N, CA and C atoms of all chains as a GROMACS GRO file, in nm:
protein
  624
    1MET      N    1   0.094  -0.127  -0.008
    1MET     CA    2  -0.009  -0.013   0.005
    1MET      C    3   0.084   0.131   0.008
    2ALA      N    4   0.174   0.131   0.090
    2ALA     CA    5   0.255   0.257   0.094
    2ALA      C    6   0.369   0.237  -0.003
    3ASP      N    7   0.402   0.133  -0.066
    3ASP     CA    8   0.488   0.140  -0.189
    3ASP      C    9   0.410   0.193  -0.329
    4ILE      N   10   0.285   0.181  -0.332
    4ILE     CA   11   0.225   0.195  -0.431
    4ILE      C   12   0.194   0.374  -0.427
    5ILE      N   13   0.168   0.419  -0.317
    5ILE     CA   14   0.140   0.582  -0.294
    5ILE      C   15   0.285   0.623  -0.325
    6PHE      N   16   0.405   0.567  -0.269
    6PHE     CA   17   0.528   0.630  -0.304
    6PHE      C   18   0.576   0.606  -0.458
    7ASN      N   19   0.541   0.531  -0.527
    7ASN     CA   20   0.542   0.505  -0.671
    7ASN      C   21   0.482   0.630  -0.742
    8ILE      N   22   0.331   0.655  -0.678
    8ILE     CA   23   0.250   0.772  -0.752
    8ILE      C   24   0.332   0.895  -0.725
    9ALA      N   25   0.382   0.919  -0.622
    9ALA     CA   26   0.449   1.030  -0.576
    9ALA      C   27   0.562   1.053  -0.656
   10ALA      N   28   0.654   0.973  -0.698
   10ALA     CA   29   0.750   0.973  -0.768
   10ALA      C   30   0.725   0.994  -0.948
   11VAL      N   31   0.614   0.928  -0.972
   11VAL     CA   32   0.560   0.959  -1.099
   11VAL      C   33   0.529   1.119  -1.133
   12ILE      N   34   0.450   1.156  -1.024
   12ILE     CA   35   0.428   1.295  -1.025
   12ILE      C   36   0.535   1.382  -1.028
   13ALA      N   37   0.639   1.364  -0.944
   13ALA     CA   38   0.748   1.432  -0.943
   13ALA      C   39   0.838   1.429  -1.072
   14LEU      N   40   0.836   1.321  -1.128
   14LEU     CA   41   0.898   1.294  -1.280
   14LEU      C   42   0.818   1.389  -1.390
   15ALA      N   43   0.689   1.409  -1.363
   15ALA     CA   44   0.605   1.477  -1.445
   15ALA      C   45   0.611   1.630  -1.442
   16ALA      N   46   0.668   1.676  -1.304
   16ALA     CA   47   0.704   1.803  -1.288
   16ALA      C   48   0.845   1.828  -1.351
   17PHE      N   49   0.927   1.730  -1.356
   17PHE     CA   50   1.071   1.728  -1.404
   17PHE      C   51   1.038   1.763  -1.557
   18VAL      N   52   0.956   1.695  -1.614
   18VAL     CA   53   0.928   1.708  -1.760
   18VAL      C   54   0.879   1.846  -1.800
   19ILE      N   55   0.797   1.862  -1.717
   19ILE     CA   56   0.708   2.009  -1.756
   19ILE      C   57   0.814   2.137  -1.734
   20THR      N   58   0.902   2.111  -1.636
   20THR     CA   59   1.018   2.224  -1.608
   20THR      C   60   1.101   2.213  -1.741
   21PHE      N   61   1.124   2.114  -1.785
   21PHE     CA   62   1.217   2.074  -1.883
   21PHE      C   63   1.188   2.180  -2.009
   22TYR      N   64   1.054   2.178  -2.036
   22TYR     CA   65   1.000   2.269  -2.142
   22TYR      C   66   1.038   2.406  -2.127
   23ARG      N   67   1.041   2.469  -2.007
   23ARG     CA   68   1.093   2.602  -1.991
   23ARG      C   69   1.246   2.639  -2.019
   24ILE      N   70   1.321   2.521  -2.005
   24ILE     CA   71   1.470   2.539  -2.039
   24ILE      C   72   1.472   2.538  -2.197
   25ILE      N   73   1.377   2.472  -2.269
   25ILE     CA   74   1.374   2.466  -2.414
   25ILE      C   75   1.367   2.597  -2.469
   26VAL      N   76   1.244   2.657  -2.433
   26VAL     CA   77   1.160   2.764  -2.486
   26VAL      C   78   1.194   2.894  -2.418
   27GLY      N   79   1.250   2.878  -2.310
   27GLY     CA   80   1.270   3.003  -2.232
   27GLY      C   81   1.342   3.121  -2.298
   28PRO      N   82   1.273   3.247  -2.299
   28PRO     CA   83   1.321   3.343  -2.408
   28PRO      C   84   1.471   3.408  -2.354
   29GLU      N   85   1.505   3.402  -2.210
   29GLU     CA   86   1.638   3.465  -2.202
   29GLU      C   87   1.717   3.362  -2.092
   30LEU      N   88   1.828   3.389  -2.077
   30LEU     CA   89   1.920   3.328  -1.969
   30LEU      C   90   1.868   3.315  -1.832
   31GLY      N   91   1.792   3.403  -1.788
   31GLY     CA   92   1.736   3.408  -1.672
   31GLY      C   93   1.625   3.317  -1.640
   32ASP      N   94   1.548   3.297  -1.726
   32ASP     CA   95   1.438   3.195  -1.743
   32ASP      C   96   1.483   3.064  -1.732
   33ARG      N   97   1.580   3.027  -1.823
   33ARG     CA   98   1.649   2.917  -1.802
   33ARG      C   99   1.735   2.852  -1.680
   34ILE      N  100   1.779   2.948  -1.620
   34ILE     CA  101   1.855   2.921  -1.490
   34ILE      C  102   1.764   2.886  -1.410
   35VAL      N  103   1.640   2.979  -1.386
   35VAL     CA  104   1.553   2.958  -1.286
   35VAL      C  105   1.493   2.805  -1.291
   36ALA      N  106   1.477   2.775  -1.406
   36ALA     CA  107   1.415   2.648  -1.450
   36ALA      C  108   1.513   2.528  -1.386
   37LEU      N  109   1.636   2.556  -1.428
   37LEU     CA  110   1.739   2.459  -1.412
   37LEU      C  111   1.758   2.454  -1.250
   38ASP      N  112   1.741   2.570  -1.184
   38ASP     CA  113   1.738   2.558  -1.030
   38ASP      C  114   1.626   2.460  -0.977
   39ALA      N  115   1.498   2.496  -1.041
   39ALA     CA  116   1.381   2.412  -0.975
   39ALA      C  117   1.407   2.260  -1.018
   40MET      N  118   1.468   2.238  -1.138
   40MET     CA  119   1.450   2.088  -1.173
   40MET      C  120   1.580   2.025  -1.101
   41THR      N  121   1.651   2.082  -1.043
   41THR     CA  122   1.756   2.046  -0.936
   41THR      C  123   1.685   1.969  -0.825
   42ILE      N  124   1.606   2.069  -0.763
   42ILE     CA  125   1.525   2.039  -0.627
   42ILE      C  126   1.443   1.912  -0.669
   43MET      N  127   1.378   1.916  -0.779
   43MET     CA  128   1.295   1.795  -0.810
   43MET      C  129   1.391   1.659  -0.833
   44ALA      N  130   1.510   1.676  -0.898
   44ALA     CA  131   1.589   1.564  -0.911
   44ALA      C  132   1.639   1.517  -0.763
   45LEU      N  133   1.663   1.612  -0.675
   45LEU     CA  134   1.703   1.596  -0.552
   45LEU      C  135   1.600   1.490  -0.472
   46SER      N  136   1.457   1.524  -0.491
   46SER     CA  137   1.360   1.447  -0.451
   46SER      C  138   1.359   1.307  -0.526
   47GLY      N  139   1.378   1.298  -0.635
   47GLY     CA  140   1.385   1.181  -0.722
   47GLY      C  141   1.502   1.101  -0.665
   48ILE      N  142   1.606   1.156  -0.633
   48ILE     CA  143   1.721   1.076  -0.585
   48ILE      C  144   1.692   1.019  -0.456
   49ALA      N  145   1.600   1.101  -0.360
   49ALA     CA  146   1.582   1.043  -0.227
   49ALA      C  147   1.461   0.934  -0.223
   50PHE      N  148   1.380   0.950  -0.349
   50PHE     CA  149   1.294   0.824  -0.358
   50PHE      C  150   1.354   0.711  -0.412
   51LEU      N  151   1.472   0.724  -0.495
   51LEU     CA  152   1.548   0.607  -0.541
   51LEU      C  153   1.602   0.547  -0.423
   52ALA      N  154   1.660   0.628  -0.315
   52ALA     CA  155   1.724   0.552  -0.212
   52ALA      C  156   1.625   0.483  -0.124
   53HIS      N  157   1.507   0.513  -0.120
   53HIS     CA  158   1.393   0.434  -0.057
   53HIS      C  159   1.358   0.337  -0.127
   54PHE      N  160   1.354   0.328  -0.264
   54PHE     CA  161   1.307   0.221  -0.353
   54PHE      C  162   1.417   0.113  -0.356
   55LEU      N  163   1.529   0.165  -0.356
   55LEU     CA  164   1.634   0.030  -0.339
   55LEU      C  165   1.682   0.019  -0.209
   56GLY      N  166   1.655   0.083  -0.118
   56GLY     CA  167   1.681   0.045   0.024
   56GLY      C  168   1.830   0.073   0.062
   57ARG      N  169   1.890   0.172  -0.017
   57ARG     CA  170   2.028   0.213   0.000
   57ARG      C  171   2.037   0.364   0.071
   58ILE      N  172   2.106   0.382   0.162
   58ILE     CA  173   2.100   0.504   0.241
   58ILE      C  174   2.249   0.580   0.164
   59ILE      N  175   2.322   0.525   0.113
   59ILE     CA  176   2.425   0.587   0.027
   59ILE      C  177   2.402   0.692  -0.085
   60TYR      N  178   2.259   0.664  -0.136
   60TYR     CA  179   2.246   0.754  -0.236
   60TYR      C  180   2.188   0.875  -0.179
   61LEU      N  181   2.170   0.911  -0.069
   61LEU     CA  182   2.126   1.034   0.002
   61LEU      C  183   2.269   1.120   0.024
   62ASP      N  184   2.385   1.059   0.010
   62ASP     CA  185   2.515   1.151   0.023
   62ASP      C  186   2.531   1.187  -0.140
   63VAL      N  187   2.474   1.122  -0.250
   63VAL     CA  188   2.491   1.168  -0.370
   63VAL      C  189   2.407   1.278  -0.375
   64ALA      N  190   2.272   1.284  -0.331
   64ALA     CA  191   2.164   1.385  -0.334
   64ALA      C  192   2.248   1.512  -0.286
   65LEU      N  193   2.318   1.483  -0.161
   65LEU     CA  194   2.383   1.599  -0.099
   65LEU      C  195   2.481   1.678  -0.168
   66VAL      N  196   2.575   1.597  -0.252
   66VAL     CA  197   2.672   1.643  -0.316
   66VAL      C  198   2.612   1.711  -0.434
   67TYR      N  199   2.505   1.646  -0.523
   67TYR     CA  200   2.453   1.711  -0.633
   67TYR      C  201   2.393   1.845  -0.588
   68GLY      N  202   2.310   1.861  -0.480
   68GLY     CA  203   2.274   2.016  -0.447
   68GLY      C  204   2.346   2.098  -0.426
   69LEU      N  205   2.489   2.059  -0.365
   69LEU     CA  206   2.608   2.129  -0.338
   69LEU      C  207   2.648   2.180  -0.463
   70ILE      N  208   2.668   2.127  -0.570
   70ILE     CA  209   2.720   2.118  -0.710
   70ILE      C  210   2.621   2.231  -0.767
   71SER      N  211   2.483   2.211  -0.790
   71SER     CA  212   2.392   2.260  -0.839
   71SER      C  213   2.394   2.419  -0.785
   72PHE      N  214   2.413   2.416  -0.649
   72PHE     CA  215   2.424   2.554  -0.592
   72PHE      C  216   2.523   2.642  -0.635
   73LEU      N  217   2.640   2.570  -0.636
   73LEU     CA  218   2.756   2.654  -0.714
   73LEU      C  219   2.747   2.674  -0.841
   74GLY      N  220   2.692   2.608  -0.908
   74GLY     CA  221   2.668   2.653  -1.069
   74GLY      C  222   2.568   2.780  -1.066
   75VAL      N  223   2.444   2.778  -0.986
   75VAL     CA  224   2.374   2.868  -1.011
   75VAL      C  225   2.441   3.018  -0.960
   76ILE      N  226   2.526   2.988  -0.862
   76ILE     CA  227   2.612   3.132  -0.817
   76ILE      C  228   2.695   3.168  -0.937
   77ALA      N  229   2.750   3.059  -0.985
   77ALA     CA  230   2.849   3.099  -1.099
   77ALA      C  231   2.769   3.178  -1.228
   78VAL      N  232   2.652   3.121  -1.254
   78VAL     CA  233   2.584   3.169  -1.391
   78VAL      C  234   2.536   3.310  -1.345
   79ALA      N  235   2.486   3.317  -1.205
   79ALA     CA  236   2.444   3.441  -1.176
   79ALA      C  237   2.547   3.580  -1.161
   80ARG      N  238   2.674   3.520  -1.112
   80ARG     CA  239   2.801   3.609  -1.131
   80ARG      C  240   2.814   3.642  -1.286
   81TYR      N  241   2.813   3.554  -1.360
   81TYR     CA  242   2.833   3.573  -1.509
   81TYR      C  243   2.732   3.669  -1.566
   82MET      N  244   2.617   3.658  -1.538
   82MET     CA  245   2.508   3.758  -1.569
   82MET      C  246   2.540   3.896  -1.527
   83GLU      N  247   2.593   3.912  -1.416
   83GLU     CA  248   2.599   4.047  -1.350
   83GLU      C  249   2.720   4.112  -1.406
   84ARG      N  250   2.848   4.042  -1.414
   84ARG     CA  251   2.966   4.132  -1.445
   84ARG      C  252   3.045   4.046  -1.554
   85GLY      N  253   2.984   3.942  -1.623
   85GLY     CA  254   3.062   3.862  -1.720
   85GLY      C  255   3.183   3.780  -1.649
   86LEU      N  256   3.258   3.712  -1.714
   86LEU     CA  257   3.375   3.627  -1.671
   86LEU      C  258   3.475   3.705  -1.638
   87MET      N  259   0.412   0.016   1.222
   87MET     CA  260   0.513   0.041   1.136
   87MET      C  261   0.456   0.054   1.008
   88GLU      N  262   0.350  -0.022   0.961
   88GLU     CA  263   0.301  -0.018   0.844
   88GLU      C  264   0.220   0.119   0.820
   89ILE      N  265   0.167   0.152   0.947
   89ILE     CA  266   0.075   0.268   0.930
   89ILE      C  267   0.184   0.406   0.908
   90LEU      N  268   0.311   0.363   0.992
   90LEU     CA  269   0.388   0.503   0.978
   90LEU      C  270   0.419   0.520   0.823
   91ALA      N  271   0.445   0.390   0.754
   91ALA     CA  272   0.492   0.383   0.634
   91ALA      C  273   0.392   0.492   0.533
   92ILE      N  274   0.253   0.437   0.544
   92ILE     CA  275   0.143   0.485   0.475
   92ILE      C  276   0.123   0.642   0.514
   93ILE      N  277   0.152   0.695   0.638
   93ILE     CA  278   0.161   0.818   0.664
   93ILE      C  279   0.270   0.881   0.607
   94GLY      N  280   0.390   0.833   0.583
   94GLY     CA  281   0.495   0.900   0.520
   94GLY      C  282   0.446   0.895   0.373
   95ALA      N  283   0.405   0.795   0.296
   95ALA     CA  284   0.372   0.794   0.176
   95ALA      C  285   0.272   0.908   0.134
   96LEU      N  286   0.184   0.918   0.209
   96LEU     CA  287   0.090   1.049   0.206
   96LEU      C  288   0.134   1.170   0.200
   97ILE      N  289   0.239   1.184   0.283
   97ILE     CA  290   0.301   1.321   0.301
   97ILE      C  291   0.399   1.330   0.181
   98SER      N  292   0.452   1.237   0.134
   98SER     CA  293   0.548   1.228  -0.006
   98SER      C  294   0.450   1.272  -0.110
   99LEU      N  295   0.328   1.241  -0.107
   99LEU     CA  296   0.233   1.259  -0.231
   99LEU      C  297   0.208   1.418  -0.213
  100ALA      N  298   0.187   1.475  -0.094
  100ALA     CA  299   0.147   1.604  -0.074
  100ALA      C  300   0.280   1.676  -0.142
  101GLY      N  301   0.402   1.654  -0.087
  101GLY     CA  302   0.531   1.714  -0.147
  101GLY      C  303   0.532   1.704  -0.294
  102SER      N  304   0.503   1.586  -0.352
  102SER     CA  305   0.528   1.585  -0.498
  102SER      C  306   0.418   1.664  -0.576
  103MET      N  307   0.290   1.694  -0.514
  103MET     CA  308   0.177   1.778  -0.566
  103MET      C  309   0.231   1.925  -0.562
  104PHE      N  310   0.323   1.954  -0.453
  104PHE     CA  311   0.373   2.109  -0.459
  104PHE      C  312   0.497   2.094  -0.555
  105LEU      N  313   0.567   2.001  -0.580
  105LEU     CA  314   0.650   2.007  -0.692
  105LEU      C  315   0.578   2.026  -0.836
  106LEU      N  316   0.474   1.957  -0.839
  106LEU     CA  317   0.376   1.964  -0.978
  106LEU      C  318   0.336   2.131  -0.997
  107LEU      N  319   0.313   2.181  -0.884
  107LEU     CA  320   0.248   2.318  -0.863
  107LEU      C  321   0.361   2.403  -0.913
  108ALA      N  322   0.477   2.368  -0.869
  108ALA     CA  323   0.581   2.462  -0.912
  108ALA      C  324   0.615   2.436  -1.046
  109ALA      N  325   0.600   2.333  -1.106
  109ALA     CA  326   0.635   2.320  -1.248
  109ALA      C  327   0.522   2.372  -1.326
  110ILE      N  328   0.406   2.384  -1.304
  110ILE     CA  329   0.292   2.440  -1.371
  110ILE      C  330   0.318   2.593  -1.364
  111GLY      N  331   0.364   2.650  -1.250
  111GLY     CA  332   0.390   2.794  -1.228
  111GLY      C  333   0.494   2.841  -1.317
  112ILE      N  334   0.600   2.744  -1.328
  112ILE     CA  335   0.724   2.802  -1.416
  112ILE      C  336   0.675   2.802  -1.575
  113PHE      N  337   0.590   2.703  -1.582
  113PHE     CA  338   0.528   2.675  -1.722
  113PHE      C  339   0.446   2.807  -1.765
  114ARG      N  340   0.373   2.846  -1.688
  114ARG     CA  341   0.261   2.949  -1.729
  114ARG      C  342   0.292   3.079  -1.680
  115MET      N  343   0.375   3.126  -1.592
  115MET     CA  344   0.381   3.254  -1.540
  115MET      C  345   0.454   3.331  -1.657
  116PRO      N  346   0.413   3.476  -1.671
  116PRO     CA  347   0.438   3.545  -1.782
  116PRO      C  348   0.583   3.622  -1.755
  117ASP      N  349   0.654   3.606  -1.645
  117ASP     CA  350   0.788   3.699  -1.633
  117ASP      C  351   0.876   3.618  -1.557
  118THR      N  352   1.011   3.686  -1.545
  118THR     CA  353   1.100   3.581  -1.536
  118THR      C  354   1.095   3.607  -1.347
  119TYR      N  355   1.054   3.724  -1.297
  119TYR     CA  356   1.057   3.722  -1.150
  119TYR      C  357   0.930   3.638  -1.109
  120ASN      N  358   0.827   3.639  -1.186
  120ASN     CA  359   0.721   3.553  -1.130
  120ASN      C  360   0.761   3.424  -1.124
  121ARG      N  361   0.817   3.372  -1.227
  121ARG     CA  362   0.867   3.228  -1.249
  121ARG      C  363   0.956   3.194  -1.139
  122MET      N  364   1.046   3.286  -1.097
  122MET     CA  365   1.160   3.261  -1.001
  122MET      C  366   1.083   3.251  -0.848
  123GLN      N  367   0.964   3.324  -0.831
  123GLN     CA  368   0.910   3.338  -0.709
  123GLN      C  369   0.833   3.197  -0.703
  124THR      N  370   0.757   3.145  -0.795
  124THR     CA  371   0.677   3.029  -0.773
  124THR      C  372   0.786   2.899  -0.785
  125GLY      N  373   0.878   2.915  -0.853
  125GLY     CA  374   0.978   2.801  -0.852
  125GLY      C  375   1.057   2.788  -0.736
  126THR      N  376   1.088   2.888  -0.678
  126THR     CA  377   1.180   2.874  -0.553
  126THR      C  378   1.071   2.823  -0.410
  127LYS      N  379   0.991   2.881  -0.387
  127LYS     CA  380   0.880   2.859  -0.253
  127LYS      C  381   0.826   2.724  -0.269
  128ALA      N  382   0.785   2.698  -0.395
  128ALA     CA  383   0.702   2.574  -0.385
  128ALA      C  384   0.814   2.456  -0.388
  129THR      N  385   0.908   2.470  -0.453
  129THR     CA  386   0.973   2.354  -0.458
  129THR      C  387   1.076   2.329  -0.299
  130THR      N  388   1.077   2.428  -0.250
  130THR     CA  389   1.139   2.406  -0.108
  130THR      C  390   1.038   2.364  -0.045
  131LEU      N  391   0.901   2.395  -0.031
  131LEU     CA  392   0.801   2.328   0.069
  131LEU      C  393   0.787   2.189  -0.004
  132GLY      N  394   0.794   2.157  -0.111
  132GLY     CA  395   0.766   2.023  -0.186
  132GLY      C  396   0.877   1.932  -0.162
  133SER      N  397   1.015   1.960  -0.168
  133SER     CA  398   1.104   1.872  -0.107
  133SER      C  399   1.123   1.853   0.006
  134LEU      N  400   1.086   1.952   0.116
  134LEU     CA  401   1.078   1.937   0.254
  134LEU      C  402   0.982   1.843   0.283
  135LEU      N  403   0.853   1.824   0.236
  135LEU     CA  404   0.741   1.713   0.265
  135LEU      C  405   0.777   1.584   0.209
  136PHE      N  406   0.854   1.593   0.087
  136PHE     CA  407   0.895   1.460   0.035
  136PHE      C  408   0.991   1.388   0.145
  137PHE      N  409   1.089   1.468   0.185
  137PHE     CA  410   1.191   1.414   0.260
  137PHE      C  411   1.150   1.364   0.394
  138ILE      N  412   1.044   1.432   0.451
  138ILE     CA  413   0.969   1.399   0.571
  138ILE      C  414   0.898   1.276   0.576
  139GLY      N  415   0.841   1.242   0.440
  139GLY     CA  416   0.766   1.128   0.411
  139GLY      C  417   0.881   1.025   0.393
  140ILE      N  418   1.001   1.039   0.333
  140ILE     CA  419   1.079   0.930   0.312
  140ILE      C  420   1.155   0.893   0.482
  141GLY      N  421   1.148   1.007   0.552
  141GLY     CA  422   1.196   0.994   0.695
  141GLY      C  423   1.116   0.903   0.748
  142LEU      N  424   0.986   0.917   0.756
  142LEU     CA  425   0.876   0.859   0.833
  142LEU      C  426   0.876   0.699   0.788
  143ALA      N  427   0.899   0.678   0.648
  143ALA     CA  428   0.909   0.538   0.588
  143ALA      C  429   1.026   0.467   0.635
  144ASN      N  430   1.144   0.527   0.664
  144ASN     CA  431   1.262   0.474   0.691
  144ASN      C  432   1.321   0.562   0.819
  145PRO      N  433   1.289   0.507   0.939
  145PRO     CA  434   1.309   0.592   1.040
  145PRO      C  435   1.457   0.605   1.109
  146SER      N  436   1.544   0.514   1.029
  146SER     CA  437   1.676   0.515   1.077
  146SER      C  438   1.772   0.626   0.977
  147TRP      N  439   1.698   0.676   0.886
  147TRP     CA  440   1.763   0.790   0.780
  147TRP      C  441   1.758   0.918   0.828
  148TRP      N  442   1.718   0.921   0.955
  148TRP     CA  443   1.669   1.075   0.994
  148TRP      C  444   1.777   1.173   0.978
  149GLY      N  445   1.900   1.133   1.018
  149GLY     CA  446   2.025   1.226   1.024
  149GLY      C  447   2.070   1.276   0.901
  150LYS      N  448   2.074   1.184   0.800
  150LYS     CA  449   2.125   1.249   0.650
  150LYS      C  450   1.996   1.318   0.586
  151LEU      N  451   1.884   1.281   0.618
  151LEU     CA  452   1.769   1.341   0.555
  151LEU      C  453   1.745   1.477   0.622
  152LEU      N  454   1.784   1.494   0.757
  152LEU     CA  455   1.784   1.638   0.818
  152LEU      C  456   1.895   1.721   0.757
  153ALA      N  457   2.011   1.670   0.732
  153ALA     CA  458   2.114   1.751   0.699
  153ALA      C  459   2.074   1.778   0.541
  154LEU      N  460   2.013   1.711   0.456
  154LEU     CA  461   1.990   1.743   0.323
  154LEU      C  462   1.875   1.862   0.340
  155THR      N  463   1.787   1.852   0.425
  155THR     CA  464   1.666   1.947   0.417
  155THR      C  465   1.716   2.069   0.482
  156ILE      N  466   1.798   2.074   0.576
  156ILE     CA  467   1.884   2.208   0.632
  156ILE      C  468   1.938   2.279   0.519
  157PHE      N  469   2.026   2.176   0.443
  157PHE     CA  470   2.097   2.229   0.318
  157PHE      C  471   2.001   2.304   0.216
  158ILE      N  472   1.905   2.242   0.173
  158ILE     CA  473   1.810   2.295   0.093
  158ILE      C  474   1.747   2.436   0.146
  159PHE      N  475   1.714   2.410   0.260
  159PHE     CA  476   1.648   2.543   0.322
  159PHE      C  477   1.737   2.645   0.322
  160ILE      N  478   1.874   2.635   0.343
  160ILE     CA  479   1.984   2.765   0.336
  160ILE      C  480   1.991   2.797   0.196
  161THR      N  481   2.033   2.709   0.113
  161THR     CA  482   2.092   2.726  -0.015
  161THR      C  483   1.981   2.751  -0.125
  162ASN      N  484   1.859   2.716  -0.112
  162ASN     CA  485   1.753   2.753  -0.215
  162ASN      C  486   1.711   2.886  -0.218
  163PRO      N  487   1.658   2.959  -0.118
  163PRO     CA  488   1.642   3.100  -0.112
  163PRO      C  489   1.764   3.186  -0.157
  164LEU      N  490   1.901   3.131  -0.096
  164LEU     CA  491   2.006   3.205  -0.122
  164LEU      C  492   2.026   3.212  -0.282
  165SER      N  493   2.005   3.095  -0.361
  165SER     CA  494   2.052   3.118  -0.489
  165SER      C  495   1.942   3.198  -0.570
  166SER      N  496   1.802   3.205  -0.524
  166SER     CA  497   1.711   3.260  -0.576
  166SER      C  498   1.756   3.421  -0.563
  167HIS      N  499   1.797   3.452  -0.435
  167HIS     CA  500   1.820   3.604  -0.390
  167HIS      C  501   1.946   3.632  -0.515
  168VAL      N  502   2.037   3.558  -0.516
  168VAL     CA  503   2.160   3.605  -0.615
  168VAL      C  504   2.094   3.626  -0.764
  169LEU      N  505   2.020   3.516  -0.815
  169LEU     CA  506   1.954   3.554  -0.918
  169LEU      C  507   1.874   3.647  -0.944
  170ALA      N  508   1.808   3.682  -0.856
  170ALA     CA  509   1.709   3.812  -0.842
  170ALA      C  510   1.801   3.940  -0.858
  171ARG      N  511   1.906   3.906  -0.771
  171ARG     CA  512   1.999   4.042  -0.774
  171ARG      C  513   2.063   4.070  -0.896
  172ALA      N  514   2.110   3.959  -0.957
  172ALA     CA  515   2.189   3.990  -1.098
  172ALA      C  516   2.088   4.025  -1.193
  173LEU      N  517   1.960   3.976  -1.201
  173LEU     CA  518   1.872   4.016  -1.315
  173LEU      C  519   1.843   4.183  -1.288
  174HIS      N  520   1.829   4.226  -1.139
  174HIS     CA  521   1.793   4.352  -1.129
  174HIS      C  522   1.922   4.445  -1.165
  175PHE      N  523   2.035   4.401  -1.148
  175PHE     CA  524   2.140   4.473  -1.178
  175PHE      C  525   2.187   4.488  -1.328
  176ILE      N  526   2.125   4.401  -1.402
  176ILE     CA  527   2.146   4.415  -1.558
  176ILE      C  528   2.021   4.475  -1.619
  177GLY      N  529   1.943   4.539  -1.535
  177GLY     CA  530   1.845   4.630  -1.574
  177GLY      C  531   1.723   4.547  -1.623
  178LYS      N  532   1.686   4.438  -1.590
  178LYS     CA  533   1.568   4.378  -1.612
  178LYS      C  534   1.450   4.422  -1.538
  179SER      N  535   1.346   4.488  -1.607
  179SER     CA  536   1.234   4.532  -1.519
  179SER      C  537   1.133   4.434  -1.487
  180PRO      N  538   1.052   4.444  -1.384
  180PRO     CA  539   0.926   4.374  -1.368
  180PRO      C  540   0.809   4.376  -1.448
  181LEU      N  541   0.724   4.274  -1.454
  181LEU     CA  542   0.626   4.296  -1.555
  181LEU      C  543   0.529   4.404  -1.491
  182LEU      N  544   0.504   4.502  -1.575
  182LEU     CA  545   0.380   4.587  -1.518
  182LEU      C  546   0.278   4.615  -1.635
  183LYS      N  547   0.306   4.613  -1.763
  183LYS     CA  548   0.214   4.660  -1.872
  183LYS      C  549   0.132   4.560  -1.890
  184GLY      N  550   0.159   4.438  -1.896
  184GLY     CA  551   0.070   4.316  -1.942
  184GLY      C  552   0.007   4.257  -1.830
  185SER      N  553  -0.012   4.336  -1.710
  185SER     CA  554  -0.058   4.249  -1.578
  185SER      C  555  -0.219   4.265  -1.570
  186LYS      N  556  -0.285   4.141  -1.521
  186LYS     CA  557  -0.409   4.141  -1.521
  186LYS      C  558  -0.451   4.182  -1.376
  187ASP      N  559  -0.384   4.211  -1.293
  187ASP     CA  560  -0.405   4.247  -1.170
  187ASP      C  561  -0.473   4.395  -1.139
  188PRO      N  562  -0.582   4.431  -1.118
  188PRO     CA  563  -0.632   4.560  -1.106
  188PRO      C  564  -0.538   4.656  -1.021
  189ASP      N  565  -0.505   4.608  -0.906
  189ASP     CA  566  -0.413   4.702  -0.819
  189ASP      C  567  -0.280   4.723  -0.906
  190VAL      N  568  -0.222   4.622  -0.961
  190VAL     CA  569  -0.106   4.680  -1.044
  190VAL      C  570  -0.132   4.778  -1.146
  191ARG      N  571  -0.243   4.769  -1.195
  191ARG     CA  572  -0.282   4.858  -1.306
  191ARG      C  573  -0.301   4.990  -1.262
  192ASP      N  574  -0.363   5.000  -1.153
  192ASP     CA  575  -0.396   5.138  -1.103
  192ASP      C  576  -0.281   5.205  -1.068
  193ASP      N  577  -0.171   5.118  -1.009
  193ASP     CA  578  -0.050   5.176  -0.959
  193ASP      C  579   0.028   5.239  -1.098
  194LEU      N  580   0.019   5.158  -1.197
  194LEU     CA  581   0.094   5.190  -1.320
  194LEU      C  582   0.024   5.315  -1.376
  195ALA      N  583  -0.100   5.323  -1.374
  195ALA     CA  584  -0.160   5.444  -1.430
  195ALA      C  585  -0.146   5.576  -1.336
  196ALA      N  586  -0.138   5.548  -1.215
  196ALA     CA  587  -0.104   5.659  -1.126
  196ALA      C  588   0.041   5.710  -1.139
  197PHE      N  589   0.130   5.600  -1.158
  197PHE     CA  590   0.268   5.649  -1.179
  197PHE      C  591   0.292   5.717  -1.316
  198GLU      N  592   0.221   5.686  -1.419
  198GLU     CA  593   0.254   5.726  -1.570
  198GLU      C  594   0.189   5.874  -1.528
  199SER      N  595   0.046   5.904  -1.469
  199SER     CA  596   0.017   6.036  -1.492
  199SER      C  597   0.080   6.120  -1.390
  200LEU      N  598   0.177   6.067  -1.289
  200LEU     CA  599   0.279   6.152  -1.211
  200LEU      C  600   0.390   6.203  -1.270
  201GLU      N  601   0.430   6.072  -1.378
  201GLU     CA  602   0.558   6.101  -1.452
  201GLU      C  603   0.527   6.210  -1.564
  202THR      N  604   0.396   6.237  -1.637
  202THR     CA  605   0.386   6.339  -1.710
  202THR      C  606   0.344   6.468  -1.664
  203GLY      N  607   0.299   6.457  -1.538
  203GLY     CA  608   0.279   6.579  -1.447
  203GLY      C  609   0.130   6.632  -1.484
  204LYS      N  610   0.028   6.534  -1.541
  204LYS     CA  611  -0.095   6.573  -1.566
  204LYS      C  612  -0.184   6.550  -1.439
  205GLY      N  613  -0.160   6.433  -1.364
  205GLY     CA  614  -0.273   6.411  -1.266
  205GLY      C  615  -0.242   6.450  -1.134
  206ASP      N  616  -0.311   6.408  -1.042
  206ASP     CA  617  -0.293   6.460  -0.909
  206ASP      C  618  -0.164   6.386  -0.847
  207GLN      N  619  -0.136   6.436  -0.737
  207GLN     CA  620  -0.035   6.391  -0.649
  207GLN      C  621  -0.072   6.280  -0.579
  208VAL      N  622  -0.026   6.166  -0.599
  208VAL     CA  623  -0.047   6.044  -0.526
  208VAL      C  624   0.017   6.015  -0.399
   0.00000   0.00000   0.00000
């Protein structure tokens, strides 16, 4: 019962991921694309946490932590590039 | 234990609903600032609920899930703030002309009449 509801939640998160990817493709400017990328990262973190629950391995939560850290640094770097160039 | 897993699964379902709302907001909002607002707040709450649900289903994972949650709660508003600051400094103006909100329209009309000097002092 609980596994079925967890699978439905993961499918909904995947649908949100796909809908956000549309904004990366058609976003008119760099700002829209990087905002969508930031939201997609958080959705991917939820997906990785679901994968850790699904496979029963706690080690994937470390992967999620490192992925969040690198994504945060990437957003900061793009914002700095938008503000004053490389 | 089974009851706890079902409660955790329902909380995770609510979190994924918030993630879907954030995606629809990013899909439909008309302006970069609007997209940033709906994309940051809704994803923060959605990921928090998702992690709480997984922590209820696996009670021995609370340490790493708490670290992940605190990390997201610190870095997600921070990155949004840095992005908004960069967009403001490169001169991107917020959406005023095409807004459907009557308050925003009144403010815009008052501002334009004030700029041209024809209207009353607001």
